C-alpha positions as CSV (number, residue, x, y, z in Angstrom):
1,M,-0.2,-0.2,-0.2
2,I,1.4,3.3,-1.0
3,T,1.0,6.2,1.2
4,V,0.4,9.5,-0.4
5,T,1.8,12.3,1.5
6,L,1.3,16.6,0.4
7,G,4.2,16.5,-1.3
8,M,4.0,13.7,-3.1
9,A,0.7,15.1,-4.6
10,S,1.7,18.3,-5.3
11,M,4.9,17.4,-7.2
12,V,1.7,15.2,-9.1
13,F,-0.1,18.2,-9.8
14,A,2.8,20.0,-11.3
15,V,4.0,17.2,-13.3
16,G,0.3,16.9,-14.7
17,A,0.1,20.6,-15.3
18,L,3.2,20.2,-17.5
19,A,2.3,17.2,-19.2
20,G,-1.1,18.9,-19.8
21,T,0.3,21.6,-21.5
22,L,2.9,19.4,-23.6
23,G,0.2,16.9,-24.5
24,S,-2.3,19.3,-25.9
25,L,0.3,20.9,-27.4
26,L,0.9,18.1,-29.6
27,G,-2.6,16.7,-29.7
28,I,-0.9,13.2,-27.7
29,G,-2.2,13.0,-24.7
30,G,0.0,13.7,-21.0
31,G,0.9,10.1,-20.7
32,V,3.6,9.7,-22.6
33,F,5.6,12.2,-20.2
34,L,3.6,11.4,-17.3
35,V,4.2,7.6,-17.2
36,P,8.1,7.7,-17.0
37,F,7.8,10.4,-14.3
38,L,5.5,8.2,-12.2
39,V,7.7,5.1,-13.1
40,L,11.0,6.8,-12.4
41,W,10.9,9.2,-10.1
42,M,8.2,8.6,-8.0
43,G,8.8,4.4,-8.1
44,L,4.8,3.6,-8.5
45,P,4.1,0.1,-10.1
46,I,3.9,0.8,-14.0
47,R,0.5,-0.3,-13.8
48,A,-0.6,2.2,-11.3
49,A,1.3,5.1,-13.3
50,V,-0.4,3.7,-16.4
51,S,-4.0,3.6,-14.9
52,I,-3.7,7.1,-13.2
53,S,-2.2,7.9,-16.9
54,L,-5.4,6.8,-18.8
55,L,-7.4,9.2,-16.2
56,T,-5.4,12.6,-17.4
57,V,-5.7,11.4,-20.8
58,I,-9.5,11.8,-20.8
59,A,-9.1,14.6,-19.1
60,T,-6.7,15.8,-22.0
61,S,-9.2,15.0,-24.5
62,T,-11.9,17.2,-23.0
63,V,-10.1,20.2,-23.1
64,V,-8.5,20.2,-26.4
65,S,-11.6,19.2,-27.9
66,A,-13.8,21.7,-26.3
67,S,-11.3,24.5,-27.1
68,T,-10.8,23.3,-30.9
69,A,-14.1,22.4,-31.7
70,G,-15.2,25.9,-32.8
71,S,-12.0,26.0,-35.2
72,H,-13.3,22.9,-37.2
73,Q,-9.4,21.2,-36.8
74,I,-11.0,18.2,-35.6
75,N,-12.1,15.7,-38.4
76,M,-15.3,14.0,-37.1
77,K,-16.0,12.1,-39.3
78,L,-12.2,10.3,-39.9
79,G,-12.2,10.4,-36.4
80,M,-15.0,8.5,-35.4
81,L,-14.3,5.8,-38.0
82,L,-10.9,5.3,-36.9
83,E,-12.4,5.3,-33.0
84,V,-14.0,1.9,-33.8
85,F,-10.7,0.3,-34.4
86,T,-8.7,2.7,-31.8
87,A,-11.6,1.4,-29.1
88,A,-11.3,-2.1,-30.3
89,G,-7.4,-2.1,-30.0
90,A,-7.9,-0.5,-25.8
91,L,-9.8,-3.0,-25.0
92,A,-7.2,-5.6,-26.3
93,G,-4.7,-4.0,-24.4
94,G,-6.3,-3.7,-21.5
95,I,-6.9,-7.2,-20.9
96,T,-3.3,-8.3,-22.7
97,A,-2.0,-5.9,-19.6
98,Q,-2.6,-7.8,-17.0
99,A,-0.3,-11.0,-18.5
100,L,3.0,-8.9,-18.6
101,S,5.7,-8.2,-16.5
102,P,6.5,-4.8,-15.6
103,H,9.9,-5.1,-17.4
104,T,8.3,-6.2,-21.1
105,L,5.8,-3.2,-20.7
106,Q,8.7,-1.0,-20.0
107,L,10.9,-2.3,-23.3
108,L,7.8,-2.0,-25.4
109,F,6.9,1.8,-24.5
110,G,10.9,2.8,-25.1
111,A,10.8,1.1,-28.3
112,S,7.7,2.3,-29.3
113,V,8.0,5.9,-28.4
114,S,11.6,5.1,-30.6
115,V,9.9,4.5,-33.8
116,I,7.5,7.1,-33.7
117,A,10.3,9.7,-33.2
118,L,11.8,8.5,-36.1
119,V,9.2,8.8,-38.4
120,T,8.1,11.9,-37.2
121,L,11.9,13.4,-37.7
122,S,11.7,12.2,-41.3
123,R,8.8,14.6,-42.1
124,L,9.6,18.0,-40.3
125,N,10.0,19.5,-43.8
126,T,6.9,17.8,-45.3
127,R,2.9,19.9,-45.2
128,N,0.3,17.8,-46.4
129,V,-2.5,20.8,-47.3
130,I,-3.3,22.0,-51.0
131,L,-3.6,25.6,-51.8
132,D,-6.1,25.8,-53.9
133,P,-9.3,26.7,-52.9
134,D,-11.4,25.0,-55.3
135,A,-9.7,21.7,-54.4
136,E,-12.4,18.7,-53.3
137,P,-11.2,17.1,-50.1
138,G,-12.6,13.9,-50.6
139,E,-14.7,11.6,-48.4
140,L,-12.7,12.1,-45.4
141,G,-10.7,14.6,-46.0
142,G,-10.9,18.3,-44.6
143,R,-10.5,22.2,-44.5
144,I,-8.5,23.5,-42.1
145,F,-7.5,27.7,-41.2
146,D,-4.0,27.7,-41.6
147,P,-1.9,30.3,-39.5
148,E,1.2,30.1,-41.3
149,T,-0.1,31.3,-44.7
150,G,-2.9,33.3,-43.4
151,R,-6.0,31.4,-45.2
152,T,-8.1,28.3,-45.7
153,V,-6.4,25.5,-46.7
154,T,-7.4,21.5,-47.8
155,Y,-6.2,18.4,-47.4
156,R,-7.5,14.7,-48.5
157,M,-7.2,11.7,-46.3
158,K,-4.4,9.1,-47.9
159,R,-4.2,5.6,-47.0
160,L,-7.2,4.7,-45.3
161,P,-6.3,0.4,-44.4
162,V,-3.2,2.0,-42.8
163,A,-5.0,4.4,-40.5
164,L,-7.7,1.8,-39.8
165,A,-4.5,-0.8,-38.9
166,G,-2.6,2.0,-36.7
167,S,-5.3,2.7,-35.0
168,F,-5.8,-0.6,-33.9
169,V,-2.3,-0.3,-32.4
170,A,-2.5,2.9,-30.9
171,G,-5.6,1.8,-28.5
172,N,-4.1,-1.6,-28.3
173,L,-0.6,0.9,-26.7
174,S,-2.4,3.2,-24.8
175,S,-4.1,0.3,-22.6
176,L,-1.2,-1.0,-22.2
177,L,1.2,1.8,-21.5
178,G,-1.3,4.5,-21.0
179,I,-0.2,7.1,-23.7
180,G,-3.5,7.8,-25.1
181,G,-2.8,6.3,-28.8
182,G,-2.3,10.2,-29.8
183,I,2.3,9.3,-30.1
184,V,0.7,6.5,-32.9
185,K,-2.3,8.4,-34.5
186,V,-0.7,12.0,-34.8
187,P,2.4,11.0,-36.7
188,M,0.8,8.1,-38.3
189,L,-2.2,10.4,-39.8
190,N,0.7,13.3,-41.1
191,A,3.4,11.1,-42.5
192,W,1.4,8.3,-43.9
193,C,-2.1,9.6,-44.3
194,G,-2.2,13.1,-45.6
195,V,-3.3,15.3,-42.8
196,P,-2.0,18.1,-41.4
197,V,-0.6,18.3,-38.4
198,R,-2.4,20.4,-36.3
199,A,-5.6,18.5,-37.8
200,A,-4.4,15.1,-36.7
201,A,-3.6,16.3,-33.5
202,A,-6.8,17.8,-33.1
203,T,-8.7,14.5,-34.3
204,S,-6.6,12.3,-32.2
205,A,-7.0,14.7,-28.8
206,F,-11.0,14.0,-30.0
207,M,-10.3,10.2,-30.0
208,I,-8.0,9.5,-27.3
209,G,-10.1,10.4,-24.4
210,V,-12.8,7.2,-25.7
211,T,-9.6,5.4,-26.6
212,A,-8.1,5.8,-22.6
213,T,-12.3,5.2,-21.0
214,G,-11.7,1.4,-22.2
215,G,-8.4,0.8,-20.7
216,A,-9.2,2.8,-17.5
217,V,-12.4,0.6,-17.1
218,I,-9.9,-2.6,-17.0
219,Y,-7.2,-1.0,-14.8
220,Y,-9.7,0.3,-12.2
221,G,-11.7,-3.0,-11.6
222,H,-7.7,-4.3,-10.8
223,G,-7.4,-2.0,-8.1
224,D,-4.6,-0.2,-9.9
225,V,-6.1,3.4,-9.6
226,I,-4.6,5.7,-7.1
227,P,-7.1,8.1,-6.1
228,M,-5.2,10.3,-4.0
229,L,-2.8,10.5,-7.0
230,A,-4.8,10.3,-9.5
231,A,-7.2,13.3,-8.8
232,P,-4.3,16.0,-8.7
233,A,-2.6,14.8,-12.2
234,V,-6.3,15.4,-13.5
235,I,-6.4,18.6,-12.2
236,G,-2.8,19.7,-13.7
237,V,-3.8,18.3,-16.8
238,R,-6.8,20.4,-17.4
239,L,-5.1,23.8,-16.5
240,G,-2.3,22.8,-18.7
241,G,-4.4,21.5,-21.6
242,F,-5.8,25.4,-21.7
243,V,-2.2,26.8,-21.9
244,G,-1.2,24.3,-24.8
245,V,-4.3,24.6,-27.2
246,R,-3.1,28.2,-27.3
247,L,0.1,27.7,-28.1
248,A,-1.0,25.6,-30.3
249,A,-2.9,28.1,-32.5
250,R,0.4,30.5,-32.8
251,A,3.5,27.3,-33.1
252,R,4.9,26.8,-36.9
253,A,3.9,23.1,-38.1
254,R,8.1,22.2,-38.5
255,W,8.6,23.4,-34.9
256,L,5.5,21.1,-33.2
257,K,7.2,18.1,-35.3
258,L,10.5,19.0,-33.9
259,L,9.3,19.0,-30.2
260,L,7.3,16.4,-30.5
261,A,10.2,13.7,-31.9
262,L,12.5,15.3,-29.2
263,I,10.3,14.6,-26.8
264,L,9.5,10.9,-27.8
265,L,13.0,10.4,-28.0
266,V,14.2,11.4,-23.9
267,V,11.1,9.0,-23.2
268,A,12.1,6.5,-24.7
269,G,15.8,6.7,-23.4
270,S,14.3,6.9,-19.7
271,M,12.4,3.8,-20.0
272,F,14.9,2.0,-21.6
273,V,17.4,3.0,-19.0
274,R,14.8,1.9,-16.0
275,A,14.0,-1.5,-18.3
276,L,17.8,-2.4,-18.3
């Protein structure tokens, strides 16, 4: 039984606020930052860290979705389609996690994040926008306002089978690792499926809340959630989420991708050190 002190709760709140800012800025949820902190610095069992993280991912999703809905950055049709496959993967991951050792989960976390960081770096200078105002977005594409050009741009969805398969994997990793699935969806949609990084981030943020709910229920049922740490983490993430949404509206797409890749590499390295 873990005894929670005021200092521990305060530290989790502060890190939650930072995780919420970065998570909402990049559309990946705060779990990718919060899980390593809870495991490496606070010594929590990884299943307890993942369960807390999933609750904060739900909080991040509500903040970003509410803040970006009016700007049409969220592709609702695409998001709902992909979420069917993501939710299925999340339920499978929540069950699988109970059979895997903490060492295996940590290695899987580091390997997954490393691959995604390298994919993101390979696409730093690629922008998936069509400047022609008369271009048709297609069935699952869309139009968003691009602050870098100061105009509304069009994008088209490509390689739908890749997006569906990737969404299932994202859901599985979400429940296994407490990362919300956004670290898979945002680079995947941007690198391979023709979706601009801002639209990918907003759509991912919309989906990750539903994804995390499926896994969180299973962890809660197994008694992995520590309420006295989950509460300050969720509050911190919600406050940080509002800051991240405002920063995202001003940042350049290239810098968003670079920040995402660098953070993921640092986090992956930390988890590898912990596992070895």
